[in-house]
N, C-alpha and C positions, 0 to 999 in steps of 0.2 A: 954710466952702472944703473943696473937696477936693484936694491936689497927688497927681499921679501921675509917679513914679519908673519908666522903666525902664532894664533890665540885661539882660546878656548876650549882647550882639552884637559882632562881631569881623570876623577874614578867617579862612575860612575855603574850601579846594579845594573844588572838585566833587566832588557825591558825600559831602562830609562832612557832618555835623549841629552843631547849634545850639539852645541853648534860651534862650528871651527869656524874661524875668519882668518884671510891673508890678507893683508895691507902692503903696497907696493909704494916705494918710493925711490926718487933718485931722478937719473934724468929723464926731463918731461918728454922729451921727443923718442927715447927708447919705450918708457910706458906708453906712448899713444901709439907706436908700433907694435905692442902685443895683441894678438891675433888669438892664441889658443890659450887655455885656462885649464890646469888639474887636479887634481888631490891624488896622491898615489901614499902609499902606505907599506909599512915594512916591520914583520912580527920576526919576534925572535928566532933566527936561524932561519929563516926565509927570506926570498927576494925581495927587493920592492916592485910593488904592483900597482898598476891603474885600480882606481878605486871612482873617478867618475870625471868626467870631461866635458867643456864647454867652450866653444868659438865664439867668434868675434860676433856671427850671426844669430848665437843664440842656441845654433845647436847641440842638444847630450848627448852623453853616452856613459854609461854605468857596468862595472863588472855586474857579472848574474849573480854573485852571493849578496848585491848589497842593491837589487832592485825592490823598487817598492817602498824598501824600508831608508834610502839618503837620498837628499836632493841637494843640488848643486845647482849655486846661482850666482850671480854676480852684483855688486851694488850697482847704484846711479852713476859713483865714476869710475872711470877705468880701472882704478886702481886697487879694486876691490874682490875679494872672493869668498864664497861663503861657503860652506857644508851641511846643511842639516840634518843630522844624524837619528833616528826613530827608531824603536825596537831594536837597542844594543843587543846586541849578544857576547860572549866571551871571545868570540873565534876575532870580534872586530877588534880586539887588544892590539894595538901596534902604535908605532911612532908616525903620525902622518904627515907628510910635508904636503908643500904647495910648490905649483910650477906652473911658469909661464915660459912664453915663447913667440918668436916674433916671427915673419915670413923670411928673415935673411940668417935665420940658423943662433940667432940667440938666444938661451934658453937661462932660465934662474931660477933657483929653488932657494927656499925657505930654511931654516934651520931646526925643522919638527916640531912639531906638539904632540905629546905622552898622549891616549887616548887607554884607561885602564876599565874593562867591563868583568865587573866581579861580586860576587854580593859577601 
């Protein structure tokens, strides 16, 4: 099994920046099989939505609402994932979740980290 732990959330003023991190630990064979990673978020009263994704080949995709402001990246080690968030707005307030998956259908989620954008 694989466990994901997010960090880096917090309270930031509009226009500010945060960097989220996600670290995977557990079965090394399962970790090495991961071929897709992503960040999702869920605001109060709303459905969880994809924020950004990245494949093992480096292809990325972003929600329209965050394009040009957020950047997803992987660490040199296969078990780390980042989300650089710039020009934050109140609408970005949500719990942010890290998700990793492999080609045989195993999907792993972190416990979430709160991001609050408020003055």
